[in-house]
Steps between C-alpha positions, in 0.01 A plus 500: 500500500231783460525502123264225392240488223150606612243213511300701267425513132809602306519878418587417155189283439301785662653739251411283197142476623490880533626545152249258367222681670619830335506339160148356547368844608657654195696746720813654365798455724649820633300772335587838631331809397685833539286794587539769231655234264395226279455154664803273508538132541794409719635160617399353837667246708291266719797418732575168331586608151816673377481887520799643322641797677850578637585300815675818630551843364708488187638860531838519674461673837670848511600504870391303812284194431393175649286204418294271733350173363268286700421126444616493142408196272283370786138360505198729607526332838864595551623579846768760607592242759684314250875560435599789255145637488622858503787613269641854561738646230695828489481633145655853571739621240688785685666305789198528733475220764173367605489563883137429596176337373169541660215286407147601623225256452229738647426616134473145338188412318436192732394659834643416831807310381804544722852379572466222747854422637368346828185305380255719690326680225412227257549122501719358774808437280736804505818614315705800575716656224726234367815598294456259213783658276735799553688568164758786549321661789394436854178537703616699801154479677123517478206616718120500483275795544121566532360224718178342360304219661811306624708582186649797332427702186839627437838333452823708497818347351837655558797425265871543490714509178193458266658626180362492148455137377481359856198292585343388813239210525286453814187347641258571783163393601202715393144401601155642499378566851172344429640156546661578836561201728446228237764226391698569195428576210137585606181421307555453128855606561401865572806523712711480196545857389670597170584795292155538338337547845756771583422712200475862621756446789718817532874459460752772586868480413767719665849554334840611626470840335174585689277412209165341612269329241147370562275287281242213533506142423313380180461166329770379279403502120619128468314390817247289292305295734752576779571746775816692383507871584759770467581865588739731313637775719608767252448868460230610267252228550141566363256670706218347706177409303156558646238241437117482552214279383231726358175460690642289786646594832746231603529272689171349390332186411394469137319239287647603150850370421551750220601841651686803371797666670563874442860596509606863531833628425712689236402460143700241307618315807489116473307330776478142636183411683539201734205286639579252762231257620562415854336267750443491871583149634397447861444122536658379821598853625448591864172690522460474122778741450680796682368861471337453158377804316224520227641421158827360649704239303778292635623338184535583125344260258516646138655815349392678192659802325355753250686763316394834360623853420358802662315713245497880434230538761763391764289178572447148364223262553616138520262213490586231743366157606443408863500123602396263774687191438387321822264546793771676713606714218337781301690791700638702208769755573556757224801725460710662224843626427638732235799389290741707298645414164807327664277279710553688828180484715401735769280514805206256513147649527303473815313175454128457456319181608196344348356160611326318242194308611 
């Protein structure tokens, strides 16, 4: 089994230590300043505390729609290798059948993660697509595209008879290429990749009426200390946010944990800023890791979220906290997503990486 607990300090304990540090420093949690508007204090989730938002968009879809959930209710070291890790649902209202689903890992926040059906890209344990549950539909076939270091960036699933209310559960091996050639599950279980590490992956659904919908994976609001992620494929999703860190050109190594993210977008739009501390684990790897890049992480450790509302100046400055919870960690990936009043999230901002000394 690839899904085992890391031999590391529990993320929940790390979270409590971070909260305590904030309290001792007298720092307010989740203060967001809207440019052109009065400062506002908004809630913040550190990845191990409840963060109350809709699990899926509450508005009824008007036409073609689908939902993909990844490693729900699983620990932060979840693995897509395990049965039922992906759940595909057709939520269309006008009789459209879901005919194809394309999952592209090339845009995920964790770099160099690939589908590894043959055990050549990551650790030596492999798993091709497994049909774990077909409810009312059938998987007619699948294929891989965009070869990458022994694996593939893209998985294309083809369906038959996939009507509204039908559901398909499947699993498949995904690994970071940095651990190529090592035994499963890799150092510190870095070969166990879950939904959190796939935030930003691009998913495209094709329907029987010719409709095509594209969106990107984002963390589930109920993920807590876990790895759950979801992408809602519907028309009218919010636009792409643009993020920057004033005075800093990422990627960069920094010494100060307190930073500010500037989010640019339409005034009044709600935004969630996500900070994921990652680590690069290389112990026991051939040649100390395969094709490593500066600021590369191969496992997620802690997730923190901050919410804000874009001000009248079409930007908002969001204070964030970077972390380095262990020697191999400190690689903080920062991204953001807009959310509408019904809980529908859109495309994920191009990530920025800051490594905390």
